[in-house]
N, C-alpha and C positions, 0 to 999 in steps of 0.2 A: 378435694373431697377429704373430709376429716376421718380419723379412725372410727371404726364402728366398735362399740363396747360389746364384748361377747356376751355378757349377761343380758343386756338389753335385747340384743339380736336374738338370742336363744328364747327369751321370753316371748318376743313377738312371733317367732316361728311356732313355738308350742301353741300359742293361742290360735294362730292361723290353722294349724293342723286340726285342732279341736273343732273350729268353726267349719272347715272344709268337710269334716266328717259328720257335720250336722248334729254334734253333741252339745249338751248344756254342760256346765261345770259339774252339776250333780250327776249326770249320766256318766261323764268321764270319771269322776271320782268312784263310782260304783265299779267300773271296769278295773280301775287301778287299786281297788280295796283300800282307799284312804278317804279322809274327810273332804267335803266340798270346800272347806276353808283352806286346806292345803293347796288345792288346785288354784283357788282364788289368790292365795298368797304367792304362788309361783308366777301366775299371769300378771299380778300386780307388782312384781319386782321386790316384794318383801321377803322372799325366801328364794335361795339359789337351788335350783334342782341338781340332784346328784346325776352322774352318768347313767346310773341304773334307772332313775326315774325318767330321764329323758328317753331312754330306749323303751321303757314300758309305756310311756306316753304315746310314742310314735306307733308302737304296735297296737295299743288300744284304739288308736284312731285309724288303723288300717294301713299304715305306712311302714316301710322298711326303715329301721333305726339308722342305718349307715347314711342314708340320704339326708336325714335331719343334721347330722354332724357335718357332712360335706357342705350343705347349704348355709349352715351357721358359721363355718369357719373360712369360707372363701368369698368374702364380700367384694374383693377387688376384681373378681372374674365374672362379670355380669353375663356374658354369653353362656358360660358354664352354668351359672345359676338358673338361667332361663331353661336350659335343656334339662337340668335336674328337677326343676319344678314341674315340667312337663311329664317327666318320668315318675314323679311322686304322684301326680294326678292319675296316670295310667301306667302302673308298674308293669314292666316286662315279665315274661314267664319263660320257662324252659331255658334253652340255650341263650336266648337274648339276656336273661337274667344273670346267668352264669358269666357271660361276657362283660356285662356291666360291673359285676362284683370284681372281676379281674382288673378292669380299667380303673375302678376306685382304688383298688389296692396299689396299682402302679402310681397313681396320682399321690396317694398318701406317702409312698416311698420317696417320691420327688419332693414332697413338702416337708417330710421329716426324715432326713437321711440318717443313717446309722452313725454312731460315733466315729467310726473309721473313715466315713465319707466327708466329714466336716473339715 
């Protein structure tokens, strides 16, 4: 299996989030306070989204931003992807949500060790 281009992967995931939320590009652009053309350019790969835009996009679609980043940066972990996709569709609440955030933090530390750990 070849490498997944981060920008293509993120573009596809952002488009999927919008569609799952049942939003048109125009409706999403209203929630983001940007032009519909900007949304179209991101989804069409003509513009790279900033981290802030990705987080805002996810929130505007009703998803937790950290799930988008994990989904977009872990293409080699298909079982993990499937579990996170399920969580994105039905996000946990309360203690389950706190436990998920702690687990994601632990995974992030494993994926990106501190300078002293390298």
